[in-house]
C-alpha positions as CSV (number, residue, x, y, z in Angstrom):
1,M,-10.9,-12.8,-3.6
2,T,-10.0,-9.5,-5.3
3,M,-9.6,-9.9,-9.1
4,P,-6.6,-8.4,-10.9
5,I,-7.3,-4.8,-12.1
6,L,-5.2,-5.2,-15.2
7,N,-5.3,-7.4,-18.3
8,I,-2.2,-8.3,-20.2
9,S,-3.4,-6.1,-23.1
10,E,-3.5,-3.1,-20.7
11,L,0.2,-3.3,-19.7
12,T,2.5,-0.4,-20.6
13,I,5.9,-1.7,-21.4
14,L,9.4,-0.2,-21.8
15,L,11.5,-2.5,-24.0
16,V,15.3,-2.1,-23.9
17,E,17.0,-3.8,-26.8
18,P,20.0,-2.5,-28.7
19,S,19.3,-4.7,-31.8
20,T,16.7,-3.1,-34.1
21,T,15.8,-6.5,-35.5
22,Q,15.3,-8.0,-32.1
23,L,13.3,-5.0,-31.0
24,K,10.9,-5.5,-33.8
25,V,10.6,-9.3,-33.1
26,I,9.8,-8.8,-29.4
27,I,7.3,-6.0,-30.2
28,K,5.6,-8.4,-32.6
29,H,5.3,-11.0,-29.8
30,L,3.9,-8.4,-27.4
31,E,1.4,-7.2,-29.9
32,Q,0.2,-10.8,-30.3
33,E,-0.8,-10.6,-26.7
34,G,-2.9,-7.4,-27.5
35,I,-0.3,-5.0,-26.0
36,R,-0.2,-1.7,-27.8
37,S,1.5,0.6,-25.3
38,I,5.2,-0.3,-26.0
39,E,8.2,2.1,-26.0
40,G,11.4,0.8,-27.4
41,V,14.8,2.2,-26.5
42,T,18.3,0.9,-27.3
43,S,20.4,1.8,-24.2
44,G,20.3,1.9,-20.4
45,A,20.6,5.7,-20.3
46,A,17.6,6.0,-22.6
47,A,15.7,3.6,-20.4
48,L,16.4,5.6,-17.3
49,Q,15.4,8.8,-19.0
50,S,12.1,7.2,-20.2
51,I,11.3,5.9,-16.7
52,H,11.7,9.4,-15.2
53,A,9.3,10.8,-17.8
54,Y,6.7,8.1,-17.5
55,V,6.7,5.0,-15.3
56,P,5.9,1.8,-17.2
57,D,4.1,-1.2,-15.8
58,L,6.9,-3.5,-16.9
59,I,10.5,-3.2,-18.2
60,I,11.8,-5.9,-20.6
61,S,15.5,-5.7,-21.3
62,S,18.3,-7.5,-23.1
63,M,21.3,-8.4,-20.9
64,Y,24.1,-6.5,-22.7
65,L,23.4,-2.9,-23.6
66,P,25.8,-0.4,-25.2
67,D,26.4,1.5,-22.0
68,M,25.6,-0.9,-19.2
69,T,24.3,-4.4,-18.5
70,A,20.8,-5.2,-17.5
71,T,22.1,-6.0,-14.0
72,E,23.4,-2.5,-13.7
73,L,20.2,-1.1,-15.1
74,V,17.9,-3.0,-12.7
75,S,20.3,-2.2,-9.7
76,T,20.0,1.5,-10.5
77,I,16.2,1.2,-10.7
78,R,16.0,-0.8,-7.4
79,Q,18.0,2.0,-5.6
80,S,15.5,4.6,-6.7
81,S,13.1,5.8,-4.0
82,T,10.3,6.3,-6.6
83,H,10.9,3.5,-9.2
84,H,12.3,0.6,-7.2
85,S,9.2,-1.6,-7.5
86,I,8.9,-1.6,-11.3
87,P,8.7,-5.3,-12.4
88,F,11.7,-6.2,-14.6
89,M,12.0,-9.0,-17.1
90,L,15.2,-10.2,-18.8
91,I,15.5,-11.7,-22.3
92,S,19.0,-13.0,-22.9
93,S,21.0,-15.8,-24.5
94,E,23.3,-15.7,-21.4
95,T,23.5,-19.0,-19.6
96,N,26.5,-18.4,-17.2
97,F,25.4,-18.8,-13.6
98,K,27.8,-16.1,-12.4
99,A,26.5,-13.6,-14.9
100,L,22.9,-14.3,-14.2
101,D,22.9,-14.7,-10.4
102,P,23.3,-10.9,-9.6
103,I,20.2,-10.0,-11.7
104,R,18.3,-12.9,-10.1
105,Q,19.2,-11.5,-6.7
106,A,18.0,-8.1,-7.7
107,G,14.5,-9.4,-8.1
108,V,13.4,-9.9,-11.6
109,I,10.0,-11.3,-12.6
110,A,11.4,-13.7,-15.2
111,I,14.4,-14.6,-17.3
112,L,13.6,-15.7,-20.8
113,P,16.0,-17.3,-23.2
114,K,16.8,-15.7,-26.5
115,P,15.2,-16.9,-28.7
116,F,12.2,-17.6,-26.5
117,H,8.9,-19.4,-27.1
118,H,5.8,-17.3,-27.2
119,T,4.3,-19.4,-24.4
120,D,7.2,-18.5,-22.2
121,L,6.6,-14.8,-22.8
122,E,2.9,-15.3,-22.1
123,R,3.6,-17.0,-18.8
124,A,6.0,-14.2,-17.8
125,L,3.5,-11.5,-18.6
126,K,0.9,-13.3,-16.5
127,S,3.4,-13.4,-13.6
128,S,3.9,-9.6,-14.1
129,I,0.1,-9.1,-13.7
130,D,0.2,-11.2,-10.5
131,F,2.9,-8.9,-9.2
132,I,1.3,-5.6,-10.3
133,S,-2.3,-6.5,-9.4
134,P,-2.0,-9.2,-6.7
135,E,-4.7,-11.2,-5.2
136,D,-4.6,-11.8,-1.4
137,I,-3.8,-15.3,-0.4
138,H,-6.4,-17.2,1.6
139,L,-5.4,-20.0,3.9
140,E,-7.7,-22.4,5.7
141,Y,-5.8,-22.4,9.0
142,Y,-4.2,-19.0,9.1
143,D,-5.3,-15.4,9.0
144,V,-2.8,-14.0,6.4
145,A,-2.8,-10.6,8.0
146,L,-1.6,-12.2,11.3
147,L,1.2,-14.3,9.7
148,K,4.7,-13.6,11.0
149,V,7.5,-14.3,8.5
150,L,11.3,-14.2,8.8
151,V,13.0,-13.5,5.5
152,V,16.8,-14.3,5.4
153,D,18.9,-13.2,2.4
154,D,22.2,-11.5,2.1
155,S,21.0,-9.3,-0.8
156,L,19.2,-6.2,0.2
157,M,17.5,-6.0,-3.1
158,A,16.4,-9.6,-2.8
159,R,15.0,-9.1,0.7
160,K,13.0,-6.1,-0.6
161,H,11.7,-8.0,-3.5
162,I,10.6,-11.0,-1.5
163,T,9.1,-8.7,1.1
164,R,7.2,-6.9,-1.6
165,V,5.8,-10.1,-3.1
166,L,4.7,-11.3,0.4
167,N,3.2,-7.9,1.1
168,N,1.2,-8.1,-2.1
169,M,-0.3,-11.3,-0.9
170,G,-1.5,-9.6,2.3
171,I,1.4,-10.8,4.5
172,I,2.5,-7.7,6.4
173,D,4.4,-8.7,9.5
174,I,7.8,-9.5,8.1
175,T,11.2,-9.5,9.9
176,T,14.4,-9.6,7.8
177,A,17.9,-10.9,8.4
178,N,20.9,-10.3,6.2
179,D,22.6,-13.7,6.6
180,G,22.0,-17.1,8.2
181,K,23.8,-16.2,11.4
182,Q,21.6,-13.2,12.0
183,G,18.6,-15.3,11.0
184,V,19.5,-17.9,13.7
185,E,19.9,-15.1,16.3
186,I,16.5,-13.7,15.5
187,F,14.8,-17.0,15.3
188,S,16.4,-18.3,18.5
189,A,15.1,-15.3,20.5
190,R,11.7,-15.3,18.9
191,Q,11.1,-18.8,17.5
192,N,7.6,-19.2,18.8
193,E,6.5,-16.0,17.1
194,F,7.2,-17.0,13.5
195,D,4.8,-19.0,11.2
196,L,7.2,-19.2,8.3
197,I,10.9,-18.7,7.3
198,V,11.9,-17.7,3.8
199,T,15.6,-18.1,3.2
200,D,18.2,-17.8,0.4
201,Y,20.7,-20.6,-0.1
202,N,24.1,-18.9,-0.9
203,M,24.9,-16.5,1.9
204,P,28.2,-15.6,3.7
205,I,29.0,-16.7,7.3
206,M,26.1,-19.2,7.4
207,D,24.3,-20.4,4.3
208,G,20.7,-21.5,4.0
209,Q,21.4,-25.2,4.4
210,E,23.3,-24.5,7.7
211,L,20.5,-22.3,8.8
212,I,18.0,-25.1,8.2
213,H,20.2,-27.7,9.9
214,F,20.6,-25.5,13.0
215,I,16.8,-24.9,13.3
216,R,15.9,-28.6,12.6
217,H,18.7,-30.3,14.6
218,D,20.3,-27.9,17.1
219,M,17.0,-26.3,18.1
220,Q,14.9,-29.4,17.5
221,N,12.3,-27.3,15.7
222,T,10.7,-29.6,13.1
223,F,7.4,-27.8,12.7
224,V,8.1,-24.3,11.4
225,P,7.7,-24.3,7.6
226,I,10.9,-23.2,5.8
227,L,10.7,-22.0,2.1
228,M,14.1,-21.7,0.3
229,V,14.2,-19.2,-2.6
230,T,17.4,-19.7,-4.5
231,S,19.2,-19.3,-7.8
232,E,21.4,-22.4,-7.0
233,N,21.3,-24.9,-9.9
234,N,23.6,-27.6,-8.5
235,E,21.4,-30.7,-8.1
236,M,23.6,-32.3,-5.6
237,R,23.6,-29.2,-3.3
238,L,19.8,-28.9,-3.7
239,N,19.4,-32.6,-2.8
240,N,21.4,-32.0,0.4
241,V,19.1,-29.0,1.2
242,Q,16.0,-31.1,0.7
243,Q,17.4,-33.8,3.1
244,S,18.2,-31.1,5.7
245,G,14.5,-30.4,6.3
246,V,13.4,-27.6,4.0
247,S,9.7,-27.6,3.3
248,A,9.9,-26.3,-0.3
249,I,12.4,-24.9,-2.7
250,C,11.6,-22.1,-5.2
251,D,13.8,-20.8,-8.0
252,K,14.9,-17.3,-8.4
253,P,13.4,-15.5,-10.2
254,F,10.1,-16.8,-8.8
255,E,6.6,-16.3,-10.0
256,P,4.1,-14.9,-7.4
257,Q,1.7,-17.7,-8.3
258,T,4.4,-20.3,-7.6
259,V,5.0,-18.8,-4.2
260,K,1.3,-18.8,-3.5
261,E,1.0,-22.5,-4.4
262,M,4.0,-23.3,-2.2
263,L,2.6,-21.3,0.7
264,Y,-0.7,-23.2,0.4
265,R,1.3,-26.4,0.6
266,V,3.7,-25.7,3.4
267,L,1.1,-23.8,5.6
268,A,-1.7,-26.3,5.1
């Protein structure tokens, strides 16, 4: 198995934080991890300017900046042809689901509370390393390079992020669908081809639970593993999803290591 080429101490980080006090606090935490290459800026515009001059390994940002939100910042970065894959971490005291869901969908490595525990930051940094310098996944009964995966998500950025994480693990043959209805159409025509389905929960036309119900009950397909990746936090809804026949549920944002462990479990 290929070892990561980076250590946490080797990361170059762009820190976006409008509060000078908070900027110093976070830098101190990062320095405790041995990180020395840290650039601090106080606005979204300054962050974008910095990225164009030098691409960091990781961006860490507060939610509310003077000129934009972190959601707008990461959306702008994800739309760039050259910088779209930069890992992004949010540090915020925001807890509102509607405020956080768009940035979850955009594909962030981690969302840390403010204030955060140092162990949370350490875990998020390790997740960043997994994303930047991934190890191929090795499965007992499958050749990863031959796995065929269907990814279903109404967010283009989320589809790209999930695809990128799977690609980093050595899974290359990926088909995407932009909602549950299209996912059903693709799977109905090619169901014997797919080894795994990765789906979002909240989608228009047909959501993830309806997609799973259709596959498990209408199509009587009880064997294809289905991994749900979702930002949903309603326990009753998630319990209903579990009863509908999902193989595993993973939170957004998700850690690559968590996805690896789930894939080991559902594909074993």
